[in-house]
N, C-alpha and C positions, 0 to 999 in steps of 0.2 A: 504493499499499500504506500509505503514511503517513497519507493522508486517512482511510482506514478505521479505523485505530487511534485517531486523534484523534476521529472520530465516535463510536466505541464508548466512548471515555473520557468524552465529554460526556454521552452517554446514561446511562452507569453512574453518573456523578456526580449527575445529575438524579434517578435512581431512588433513590439513597442519601439525598439531601435530602428527597425525598418520604416515604420510610420513616422517617427520623429524626424528622420533624415529626409523623407519624402516631403513632409511639411516645410522644413527648412529650405529645401532646394526650390520649392514652389514659390515661397515668399521672396527668395533671392531672384528668381526668374521674373516675377511680376514687377520688382523694383527696376530691373533692367528695361523692361518694356515701358514703364512710366517715363523714365529718363529719356528714352528713345522718342517717345511721342512728344515730350516737352521741347526737345531739341528740333523735332521736325517742324513745329509751328512757331518757332521763336522769331523768325524774321517775316516781315511782310513788305511786298513791293507795291508802292503807291504811285499811281500816275496822276499828279495834280492836274496837269494839262498836257498838250502835245509836245511841250519842249521842257518839261520839268519832271524828273523821276525822283522818288524818294525810297530808300530802304529803311524800314523802321525795325529796331530791336525791341521786341515786347518785354524782354527781361530787364534790360538796363535802362530803357527809355531814350537811348541814343538813336540818332538817324544819320544817314548819309544822303547827300542830295547831289543831283547831277543836272546841270542845265544843258540841254541839247539845242543849239542854234540850227535852225533848218537849213541855212546855207553854209555851215562851217562843218569842220571836221569834229573828231572826238574831243571831249573835255574831260578833266579829271574829276573824280568823286571828292567831295568835301565832307568831312565829318562835322556834324552839328550837335549841340546838346539840346535836349528836349526842353521846351518851355514849361512842361508839366511838372518835372522833377527838379528839385533844387540840386545844384551840383555840390559835391562833397569837397571841392577845392577851397 
């Protein structure tokens, strides 16, 4: 009778260890998916008009602006600070 209880205890412990490791792996996997989704929708491209493009960083509030002259070549992107958030400088 004592052998049966010991066998059952060992089997139960093994099942608990397997379930615990499975729960931990699932929680780590879901955190990685959340981080990937957050990074995927972090930036937004806004076309203010036909000659002005803005890339907005939703996480930091910063944005980059590019003016496109219809009769000129490419111009550089300029980093701007958001008027919504106070700068930490």
